[in-house]
C-alpha positions as CSV (number, residue, x, y, z in Angstrom):
1,M,4.8,-2.7,-46.5
2,N,3.6,0.1,-44.3
3,F,4.4,1.0,-40.7
4,G,1.2,-0.5,-39.3
5,S,1.8,-4.0,-40.7
6,V,5.3,-4.1,-39.3
7,Y,4.0,-3.0,-35.9
8,K,1.4,-5.8,-35.9
9,S,4.0,-8.4,-36.9
10,V,6.5,-7.3,-34.2
11,S,3.8,-7.0,-31.5
12,K,3.0,-10.7,-31.8
13,D,6.3,-11.4,-29.9
14,Y,6.8,-8.1,-28.2
15,P,3.4,-6.6,-27.3
16,A,3.1,-3.3,-25.5
17,K,1.5,-3.4,-22.0
18,P,-0.5,-0.2,-21.7
19,V,-3.3,-1.8,-19.6
20,V,-2.5,-2.1,-15.9
21,E,-4.5,-4.3,-13.7
22,F,-5.0,-3.2,-10.1
23,Y,-5.2,-5.4,-7.0
24,D,-7.8,-4.2,-4.5
25,T,-6.2,-3.6,-1.1
26,G,-9.5,-3.3,0.8
27,H,-8.6,0.3,1.8
28,S,-10.1,3.2,-0.1
29,V,-7.4,5.8,0.5
30,I,-4.6,3.5,-0.5
31,N,-6.4,2.4,-3.6
32,H,-7.1,6.0,-4.5
33,I,-3.4,7.2,-4.0
34,C,-2.1,4.2,-6.1
35,G,-4.5,4.9,-8.9
36,G,-7.0,2.1,-8.2
37,G,-5.1,-0.4,-6.0
38,F,-1.7,-1.9,-6.0
39,P,-0.7,-2.0,-9.8
40,A,0.2,-5.4,-11.1
41,G,3.7,-5.6,-12.5
42,R,4.7,-2.2,-11.0
43,V,6.8,-1.1,-8.0
44,V,5.2,0.7,-5.0
45,E,7.4,2.2,-2.3
46,F,6.3,3.2,1.3
47,A,8.9,5.4,3.1
48,S,8.8,7.3,6.3
49,E,10.7,8.1,9.5
50,P,10.6,5.5,12.3
51,G,7.5,4.8,14.2
52,V,4.9,6.0,11.7
53,G,3.4,2.6,10.9
54,K,4.8,1.6,7.5
55,T,4.7,-2.1,8.2
56,T,1.3,-2.0,9.8
57,I,-0.2,-0.1,6.9
58,V,1.4,-2.5,4.3
59,L,0.2,-5.6,6.3
60,S,-3.3,-4.2,6.3
61,A,-3.2,-3.8,2.5
62,C,-1.7,-7.3,2.2
63,L,-4.7,-8.6,4.3
64,G,-7.1,-6.9,1.9
65,M,-5.4,-8.6,-1.1
66,V,-5.3,-12.0,0.6
67,E,-9.0,-11.8,1.5
68,R,-9.8,-11.2,-2.1
69,G,-8.0,-14.3,-3.3
70,K,-4.5,-13.0,-4.0
71,N,-1.2,-14.5,-3.0
72,V,1.3,-12.3,-1.2
73,L,5.0,-13.2,-0.5
74,F,6.4,-11.1,2.4
75,I,10.2,-11.1,3.0
76,D,11.1,-9.6,6.4
77,S,14.7,-8.3,6.8
78,E,13.9,-6.1,9.8
79,T,12.5,-8.8,12.1
80,S,9.4,-6.7,12.2
81,L,6.9,-9.6,12.1
82,N,5.7,-11.4,15.2
83,D,2.7,-13.5,16.1
84,S,1.1,-10.6,18.0
85,L,1.2,-8.3,15.0
86,L,0.0,-10.9,12.6
87,E,-2.8,-11.8,14.8
88,G,-3.8,-8.2,15.4
89,V,-3.8,-7.3,11.7
90,G,-5.7,-10.5,10.9
91,L,-3.0,-12.3,8.8
92,Y,-2.0,-15.0,11.2
93,N,-4.7,-17.5,10.0
94,H,-3.8,-16.8,6.4
95,I,-0.2,-18.0,6.7
96,G,0.4,-20.6,4.1
97,K,-3.0,-19.9,2.6
98,G,-2.3,-16.8,0.6
99,F,0.2,-15.1,2.8
100,A,3.8,-16.4,2.9
101,P,6.1,-14.6,5.4
102,H,9.9,-15.4,5.3
103,A,13.0,-13.9,7.0
104,A,16.1,-12.9,5.1
105,N,19.0,-10.7,5.9
106,T,21.2,-10.7,2.8
107,W,20.6,-10.4,-0.9
108,P,21.5,-14.0,-1.7
109,E,18.9,-15.1,0.8
110,V,16.3,-12.9,-0.8
111,Q,17.2,-14.2,-4.2
112,C,17.0,-17.8,-3.0
113,I,13.4,-17.3,-1.7
114,L,12.3,-15.5,-4.8
115,E,13.7,-18.1,-7.2
116,Q,12.0,-21.0,-5.3
117,Y,8.6,-19.4,-5.7
118,L,9.2,-18.2,-9.3
119,A,10.3,-21.7,-10.3
120,K,6.8,-23.0,-9.3
121,K,5.0,-20.5,-11.6
122,K,5.4,-22.9,-14.5
123,D,3.4,-25.4,-12.5
124,G,0.5,-22.9,-12.1
125,L,1.5,-21.1,-8.9
126,D,0.1,-17.5,-8.8
127,I,2.0,-14.8,-7.1
128,H,0.4,-11.4,-7.1
129,A,2.6,-9.3,-4.8
130,V,6.1,-9.5,-3.3
131,C,6.8,-7.3,-0.3
132,L,10.3,-6.5,1.0
133,D,10.5,-5.0,4.5
134,S,12.7,-3.2,4.3
135,I,14.9,-2.9,1.2
136,T,17.2,-0.7,3.2
137,N,18.0,-3.5,5.6
138,V,18.9,-6.1,3.1
139,L,22.7,-6.4,3.3
140,P,25.6,-7.6,1.0
141,T,27.1,-10.8,2.3
142,A,30.5,-9.1,2.6
143,S,29.0,-6.5,5.0
144,V,27.8,-9.2,7.3
145,E,31.1,-11.1,7.4
146,A,33.5,-8.0,7.5
147,D,34.6,-6.0,10.5
148,L,32.3,-3.2,11.6
149,E,34.8,-0.5,10.5
150,K,34.9,-1.8,6.9
151,I,32.8,0.4,4.6
152,W,32.0,0.1,0.9
153,V,30.7,3.3,-0.5
154,G,27.6,2.8,-2.6
155,R,27.6,-1.0,-2.3
156,K,24.1,-1.2,-1.0
157,S,22.8,1.1,-3.7
158,Q,24.5,-1.0,-6.4
159,L,22.8,-4.2,-5.2
160,Q,19.5,-2.5,-5.0
161,G,20.0,-1.5,-8.7
162,R,20.9,-5.1,-9.5
163,F,17.7,-6.3,-7.8
164,F,15.6,-4.2,-10.2
165,E,17.8,-5.2,-13.2
166,K,17.1,-8.9,-12.4
167,Y,13.5,-8.9,-11.3
168,K,11.6,-5.8,-12.4
169,A,10.9,-6.9,-16.0
170,R,10.3,-10.4,-14.9
171,F,7.8,-9.3,-12.3
172,A,6.1,-7.1,-14.8
173,D,5.6,-10.0,-17.2
174,D,4.1,-12.1,-14.5
175,G,1.9,-9.3,-13.1
176,I,3.6,-9.3,-9.7
177,C,3.4,-6.0,-7.7
178,T,6.6,-5.2,-5.9
179,I,6.0,-3.5,-2.5
180,L,9.0,-1.9,-0.9
181,I,9.0,-0.7,2.6
182,N,11.8,1.8,2.9
183,Q,13.4,3.8,5.7
184,A,13.9,7.5,5.6
185,R,17.2,9.4,5.6
186,V,17.8,13.1,6.2
187,K,18.9,15.0,3.0
188,I,21.1,17.7,4.5
189,N,21.0,21.1,2.9
190,M,24.6,22.3,3.4
191,Q,23.7,25.9,2.5
192,N,20.8,26.1,4.8
193,P,20.6,23.2,7.3
194,K,17.1,24.3,8.4
195,L,15.8,23.2,5.0
196,S,17.1,19.7,5.5
197,R,14.3,17.2,4.9
198,P,13.8,13.4,5.3
199,E,13.3,11.3,2.1
200,G,13.4,7.7,1.2
201,A,16.8,6.0,1.5
202,G,18.4,4.4,-1.5
203,G,20.3,5.5,-4.6
204,F,19.1,6.9,-7.9
205,A,18.5,3.4,-9.3
206,M,15.8,2.8,-6.8
207,K,14.2,6.2,-7.3
208,H,14.1,5.7,-11.0
209,N,12.7,2.2,-10.9
210,V,9.9,2.9,-8.4
211,D,6.5,3.6,-10.1
212,V,4.6,4.8,-7.1
213,S,6.5,6.4,-4.2
214,I,4.5,7.2,-1.1
215,F,5.9,9.1,1.8
216,L,4.2,8.8,5.2
217,K,4.0,11.2,8.1
218,K,2.3,10.8,11.4
219,R,0.1,13.7,12.5
220,N,1.1,14.2,16.1
221,S,-1.9,16.6,16.6
222,K,-4.3,13.7,15.8
223,L,-3.1,10.8,18.0
224,I,-5.7,8.3,19.2
225,F,-6.1,7.5,22.9
226,D,-8.0,4.8,24.6
227,P,-10.9,6.4,26.5
228,A,-10.4,4.2,29.6
229,T,-6.6,4.1,30.0
230,K,-5.7,7.3,28.2
231,E,-2.9,5.4,26.4
232,E,-2.0,6.2,22.8
233,I,-3.3,3.4,20.7
234,G,-3.1,4.8,17.2
235,A,-2.6,7.8,15.0
236,E,-3.7,9.5,11.8
237,V,-1.0,9.1,9.1
238,Y,-0.7,11.5,6.1
239,L,0.2,9.8,2.8
240,Q,1.6,11.7,-0.2
241,S,2.6,10.2,-3.5
242,V,5.9,12.0,-4.3
243,K,6.2,10.0,-7.5
244,N,3.2,8.4,-9.2
245,K,3.2,7.0,-12.7
246,M,-0.3,5.6,-12.2
247,A,-2.3,8.6,-11.0
248,G,-0.2,11.7,-10.6
249,S,0.4,13.4,-7.3
250,R,-2.2,12.4,-4.7
251,V,-2.6,12.7,-0.9
252,G,-4.7,11.1,1.7
253,E,-4.9,10.1,5.4
254,V,-5.5,6.8,7.0
255,V,-6.1,6.0,10.7
256,I,-4.1,3.2,12.1
257,L,-4.5,1.3,15.4
258,Y,-1.1,0.1,16.6
259,G,-0.8,-3.7,16.3
260,K,-4.2,-3.9,14.5
261,G,-3.9,-2.1,11.2
262,I,-6.0,0.5,9.3
263,D,-9.4,1.4,10.5
264,E,-11.2,1.7,7.2
265,A,-14.4,3.3,8.5
266,V,-12.5,6.1,10.3
267,S,-10.2,6.7,7.4
268,L,-13.1,6.8,4.9
269,A,-15.0,9.1,7.2
270,N,-12.1,11.6,7.3
271,F,-11.8,11.4,3.5
272,F,-15.6,11.7,3.1
273,V,-15.7,14.9,5.2
274,Q,-12.5,16.5,3.8
275,T,-13.7,16.1,0.2
276,S,-17.1,17.7,1.0
277,G,-18.8,14.3,0.6
278,C,-21.3,15.6,3.2
279,E,-22.7,18.9,4.3
280,R,-21.5,20.3,7.6
281,H,-23.1,23.0,9.6
282,G,-21.3,23.6,12.9
283,G,-21.2,20.2,14.6
284,W,-24.0,18.7,12.4
285,Y,-23.4,16.5,9.4
286,T,-25.9,15.8,6.6
287,L,-25.3,12.5,4.9
288,D,-27.1,12.8,1.6
289,V,-25.9,9.5,0.1
290,P,-28.2,7.2,-2.1
291,G,-28.7,3.9,-0.3
292,W,-27.6,5.2,3.1
293,E,-29.2,3.2,6.0
294,G,-29.6,5.1,9.3
295,P,-30.0,8.7,10.4
296,A,-29.2,11.1,7.5
297,K,-28.3,14.0,9.9
298,V,-26.1,13.4,12.9
299,Q,-24.2,15.5,15.4
300,G,-20.5,15.0,15.8
301,L,-18.0,13.0,13.7
302,H,-18.3,9.8,15.8
303,P,-21.9,9.0,14.6
304,V,-20.6,9.7,11.0
305,I,-17.9,7.0,11.6
306,E,-20.4,4.5,12.9
307,G,-22.7,5.2,10.0
308,I,-20.0,4.7,7.5
309,R,-18.9,1.5,9.3
310,A,-22.4,0.2,8.5
311,N,-22.5,1.7,5.0
312,T,-18.9,1.3,3.8
313,A,-19.7,-0.1,0.4
314,V,-22.5,2.6,-0.2
315,V,-20.1,5.5,0.7
316,Q,-17.3,4.0,-1.5
317,K,-19.6,3.8,-4.5
318,Y,-20.9,7.3,-3.9
319,L,-17.4,8.8,-3.8
320,I,-16.3,6.9,-6.9
321,D,-19.5,8.0,-8.8
322,Q,-18.8,11.6,-7.7
323,G,-15.2,11.4,-9.0
324,M,-13.8,12.1,-5.6
325,L,-12.3,8.6,-5.1
326,K,-10.5,6.4,-7.6
327,G,-12.1,3.0,-7.7
328,I,-10.7,-0.4,-8.7
329,D,-10.6,-1.0,-12.4
330,T,-8.5,-3.0,-14.8
331,G,-6.5,-0.1,-16.2
332,R,-7.0,2.9,-18.5
333,V,-6.0,3.6,-22.0
334,D,-6.8,7.0,-23.5
335,G,-9.2,7.6,-20.7
336,K,-11.3,4.5,-21.4
337,I,-11.5,1.6,-19.1
338,K,-10.5,-1.6,-20.9
339,K,-10.6,-5.1,-19.6
340,S,-7.3,-6.7,-18.8
341,S,-6.5,-10.2,-20.2
342,H,-3.8,-10.9,-17.7
343,K,-3.4,-14.6,-17.1
344,N,-2.9,-14.2,-13.4
345,K,-6.2,-12.4,-12.7
346,S,-7.9,-14.1,-9.8
347,K,-11.5,-15.2,-10.2
348,T,-12.0,-15.6,-6.5
349,P,-14.8,-13.3,-5.2
350,A,-14.3,-10.9,-2.4
351,P,-15.2,-12.5,1.0
352,D,-18.4,-11.6,2.8
353,A,-16.6,-11.6,6.2
354,E,-15.7,-8.2,7.6
355,S,-12.0,-7.5,8.3
356,P,-11.1,-7.8,12.0
357,I,-9.6,-4.4,11.7
358,K,-13.0,-2.9,11.4
359,K,-14.0,-4.3,14.8
360,S,-11.2,-2.5,16.7
361,T,-11.3,-0.4,19.8
362,P,-13.9,2.4,19.7
363,I,-12.4,5.8,18.8
364,Q,-12.9,9.0,20.7
365,K,-14.7,11.5,18.5
366,E,-12.6,14.4,19.9
367,S,-9.5,12.8,18.2
368,F,-10.9,13.4,14.7
369,E,-12.4,16.8,14.8
370,L,-11.3,18.5,11.5
């Protein structure tokens, strides 16, 4: 008996899983950074300092998944969800129809919610993503009941580790992407405090178990203001994958509108220009893209944004064909795309309706000069 025959025999019960299916988030930059979308059965972390827009960005990605026929379970431990935010992003009408928000403060509550949904999988219920906002805020029951001065060193990190021990392999088998929203903590450099830097909270167990870790930073030099009221209504957010088992280190920028989500057209326009997707001479842009409808040469970034808003699919295909943007596929093995046979793969086609995020407040072109 040779090695190959033993391998085939054992693989019948314990098959390897080299092919990863990706769930389209509807946002090109996030898909690109994650290697083609949110990876099924893997763990994706979004971490940042306060006020950057972690929840808004993740909710926008959840909307993209739901619009494409996926089911998303969202557990809120930060009381970050409200009707206004869900309506602004476009998820309010999807509650109970692909998007399931729940509130939980302790790990037993989180476990109770998860077990009730997982118990229904044997009856044919599909769950494609579980989002926890934020894993840092989920508390041990003892911490809630004890006095404020009572401290257990490392207790939260231990329970985070137990969460992965209990659910990571289980979610991987079922093709469930785990999306963790995480807070940032300052890692103090005792030898040189000036070199202290923020990083995602949590112990080593969480850092080891995360497959894609994305750190977000708001660009204060590129804030967005309403032309009429001069109020700040959004910002450009820089994303960097500090750990990425799906695609290696990648960076990108998305434009978010507070309370509304990601503006895909503006984000794609910035990516298009920064990756030399179009020629630029002074303030003029030449858009030599096959299938482009509209003026091929425009002045200023604002007409580029409006052109991409009307030609989003054309620009996405062009960037993917040119190798500048990672498109959605079903996984890669030895550099070749292979079709996934995952049982939970949705057959629901992408909707024709445009996301309400794309119909947001017009943006000042001066805010996006590069």
